[in-house]
N, CA and C of each residue as an Amber inpcrd file, in Angstrom:
protein
   198
  -8.0230000  11.5110000 -14.9030000  -6.9770000  10.4810000 -14.8720000
  -7.0610000   9.0020000 -15.2890000  -5.7200000   8.1950000 -15.6020000
  -6.5920000   6.2940000 -16.0070000  -5.3340000   5.4110000 -14.5020000
  -5.4640000   4.6870000 -14.5310000  -4.6110000   4.3790000 -13.4870000
  -4.4400000   3.0620000 -14.0420000  -2.8440000   2.9290000 -14.2320000
  -2.4500000   2.0740000 -13.9510000  -2.3600000   0.6150000 -13.6660000
  -2.0930000  -0.4520000 -13.4370000  -2.3170000  -1.3630000 -12.8750000
  -1.3570000  -2.2840000 -13.4300000  -0.0940000  -2.3720000 -12.4090000
   0.9710000  -3.0310000 -13.1090000   0.9560000  -4.8700000 -12.6120000
   1.7690000  -5.5960000 -12.6280000   1.3010000  -7.3030000 -12.1000000
   3.2820000  -8.3550000 -12.8930000   3.8550000  -8.7810000 -12.4070000
   4.2540000  -9.6200000 -12.1030000   4.7250000 -11.0510000 -12.5570000
   4.7240000 -10.9880000 -13.6830000   4.0050000 -12.5900000 -14.0680000
   5.5570000 -13.6540000 -12.9390000   5.3730000 -14.7320000 -12.9770000
   5.4910000 -16.3220000 -12.9500000   7.7850000 -16.3440000 -13.5400000
   6.9920000 -15.4610000 -15.1120000   8.2200000 -16.0230000 -15.9260000
   9.0710000 -14.3430000 -15.5930000   8.6960000 -13.7160000 -14.4920000
   9.1810000 -12.5780000 -14.5170000   9.3160000 -10.9860000 -15.3130000
   8.3410000 -11.0360000 -16.2950000   7.5740000  -9.6720000 -17.2000000
   7.0600000  -9.3900000 -15.7860000   6.8420000  -7.7270000 -16.5890000
   6.3110000  -6.9250000 -16.3140000   4.9910000  -7.2310000 -17.1780000
   4.0580000  -7.0150000 -16.5570000   2.5890000  -7.1900000 -17.3410000
   1.2240000  -5.6210000 -16.7080000   1.3930000  -4.5090000 -18.6470000
   0.6330000  -3.0230000 -17.2670000   0.0100000  -3.2840000 -17.9250000
  -1.3190000  -2.9540000 -17.6810000  -2.8520000  -2.5120000 -17.8860000
  -3.6940000  -1.7200000 -17.3280000  -4.6400000  -0.7420000 -18.6670000
  -5.0450000   0.6940000 -18.3550000  -6.6720000   0.1110000 -18.4170000
  -7.6970000  -0.8650000 -16.4540000  -8.7580000  -0.9160000 -17.1400000
  -9.4150000   0.1510000 -17.3050000  -8.8810000   1.4320000 -17.9540000
 -10.8420000   1.5860000 -18.3450000 -11.3400000   1.9070000 -19.6460000
  -9.5090000   1.0920000 -20.4940000  -9.3600000   0.9350000 -21.6510000
  -9.3440000  -0.8030000 -21.9540000 -10.4390000  -1.3160000 -22.6180000
 -10.2440000  -2.4850000 -22.8220000  -9.1050000  -2.9200000 -23.3010000
  -8.4470000  -3.5510000 -23.3100000  -7.4690000  -4.4570000 -24.2820000
  -6.2000000  -3.5410000 -24.0690000  -6.3630000  -2.4260000 -23.2370000
  -4.7080000  -1.8780000 -23.6220000  -3.8390000  -2.3490000 -22.1600000
  -2.6400000  -2.9360000 -23.1790000  -2.1470000  -4.2080000 -21.9960000
  -1.3580000  -3.9340000 -22.0760000   0.3400000  -3.5660000 -21.7980000
   1.4710000  -4.4010000 -22.5510000   2.7210000  -5.0570000 -21.6430000
   3.3600000  -5.5980000 -22.4730000   4.1460000  -6.8070000 -21.3490000
   5.4110000  -5.9860000 -21.4540000   6.5710000  -5.4440000 -20.4810000
   7.9810000  -5.6220000 -20.6140000   8.8720000  -6.3500000 -19.4410000
  10.4720000  -6.1740000 -20.2550000  11.0380000  -6.4940000 -18.9300000
  11.4740000  -6.5560000 -18.2500000  11.2380000  -5.5380000 -17.9180000
  11.5340000  -3.5930000 -16.7880000   9.4680000  -3.2050000 -16.8300000
   9.6130000  -2.6230000 -14.6520000   8.0490000  -2.6600000 -14.2530000
   8.3150000  -1.3080000 -15.3630000   9.0570000  -0.4470000 -15.9380000
   9.0920000   0.7740000 -16.1950000   8.9220000   0.2920000 -18.0930000
   9.1960000  -0.2320000 -18.7910000   9.4540000  -0.3730000 -19.6860000
   8.1160000  -0.7940000 -20.2190000   7.2420000  -1.7680000 -19.0770000
   5.8980000  -2.0450000 -19.6830000   5.2480000  -0.5450000 -19.3420000
   5.5200000   0.2450000 -18.5330000   4.5130000   1.0480000 -18.3350000
   4.9540000   2.2980000 -19.2360000   5.5320000   2.1850000 -19.4810000
   6.3860000   3.1260000 -21.5660000   4.9180000   2.2800000 -22.1200000
   5.4020000   1.3620000 -22.4510000   4.5690000   0.9060000 -23.4990000
   2.6750000   0.5260000 -23.0940000   2.2510000   0.1250000 -22.2890000
   1.2730000   0.9300000 -21.8310000   0.8130000   1.8260000 -21.7730000
   1.0280000   3.0530000 -21.6270000   0.8730000   4.5660000 -21.7260000
   0.9730000   5.1630000 -22.9880000   1.9350000   4.6550000 -24.7870000
   1.5130000   4.7890000 -24.6520000   0.8900000   3.9840000 -26.1780000
   0.6230000   2.8790000 -25.9320000  -0.5220000   2.3070000 -26.3930000
  -1.7630000   2.7340000 -26.0570000  -2.3690000   3.4420000 -24.7360000
  -3.4910000   4.1600000 -24.1580000  -3.6740000   5.4320000 -24.8140000
  -2.0390000   5.7430000 -25.1950000  -2.1070000   7.4080000 -25.9800000
  -3.1950000   6.9140000 -27.6300000  -2.2910000   5.8680000 -28.0080000
  -2.9920000   5.6160000 -29.4160000  -3.8940000   5.3650000 -29.1150000
  -4.8160000   4.2550000 -28.7130000  -6.1190000   4.0060000 -28.3270000
  -6.6890000   5.4930000 -28.5030000  -6.5100000   6.2360000 -27.6910000
  -7.3810000   7.4360000 -27.1530000  -7.4070000   8.0630000 -28.3510000
  -6.3810000   8.6770000 -28.7650000  -6.1480000   9.1650000 -30.4950000
  -7.6260000   8.5710000 -31.3550000  -7.3160000   7.2850000 -31.8090000
  -7.8830000   6.5990000 -32.1360000  -9.0750000   7.3420000 -32.1170000
  -9.6400000   7.3120000 -30.6670000 -11.4120000   7.5660000 -30.2800000
 -11.7550000   8.7660000 -31.0260000 -10.5710000   9.5690000 -30.2110000
 -10.9110000  11.5930000 -30.9080000 -10.8730000  11.2790000 -31.8030000
  -9.8360000  10.5420000 -32.5750000 -10.7130000  10.9940000 -34.5330000
 -12.3540000  10.4510000 -34.4650000 -12.5270000   9.3200000 -34.2880000
 -13.3900000   8.9290000 -34.3210000 -14.7050000   8.5930000 -32.9700000
 -14.2830000   9.8130000 -32.9490000 -15.2830000  10.5950000 -32.7980000
 -15.8830000  10.2670000 -31.0260000 -15.2650000   9.2900000 -30.7900000
 -15.9260000   7.9690000 -29.1800000 -15.6290000   8.7260000 -27.8730000
 -16.1080000   8.0890000 -27.1140000 -15.8210000   9.4970000 -25.8660000
 -14.6620000   8.9340000 -25.1710000 -14.0230000   9.8340000 -24.4270000
 -12.4790000   9.3290000 -23.9630000 -12.6750000  10.2570000 -22.2880000
 -12.0250000   9.6820000 -21.5840000 -12.0890000   9.5710000 -20.7420000
 -11.5260000  11.4540000 -20.1770000 -11.5640000  12.1980000 -19.1540000
 -10.9750000  13.1220000 -18.9140000  -9.6030000  13.6430000 -19.0260000
  -9.3380000  14.3760000 -20.1590000  -7.4300000  14.3430000 -20.9910000
  -6.0910000  15.0980000 -19.9340000  -7.0020000  16.4570000 -19.0990000
  -5.9650000  16.7390000 -18.9990000  -4.8530000  16.1940000 -17.5330000
  -5.4270000  15.4830000 -16.8140000  -4.0560000  14.5110000 -16.5880000
  -4.2390000  13.2800000 -16.7760000  -3.6350000  12.6570000 -17.2070000
  -3.8930000  11.0130000 -18.0850000  -3.9230000   9.9240000 -17.5040000
  -2.0130000   9.4490000 -16.9800000  -1.7760000   8.7590000 -16.8940000
  -1.4680000   8.5560000 -14.7890000  -1.8630000   7.8000000 -13.7370000
  -0.5840000   7.9860000 -12.7850000  -1.2780000   6.1840000 -11.9290000
   0.0570000   5.9100000 -12.1700000   0.8420000   4.4450000 -11.7470000
   0.1020000   2.9050000 -10.2480000  -0.3150000   2.9860000 -10.3080000
  -0.8230000   2.3010000  -9.0620000  -0.4730000   0.9660000  -8.5090000
């Protein structure tokens, strides 16, 4: 399972990040939007790693919000 860390910036935007996947972070105007965007980016990153034979985390349950 991958953890999503969520913070709110001073300008009101939310940023969500998956620390286990370097560079996987996304902004949203709401918490839910940021989470949805980072989940989509994480899935694209995992797909790319799978396609290139790179290591991936265990896939049965991928996300949990923290």
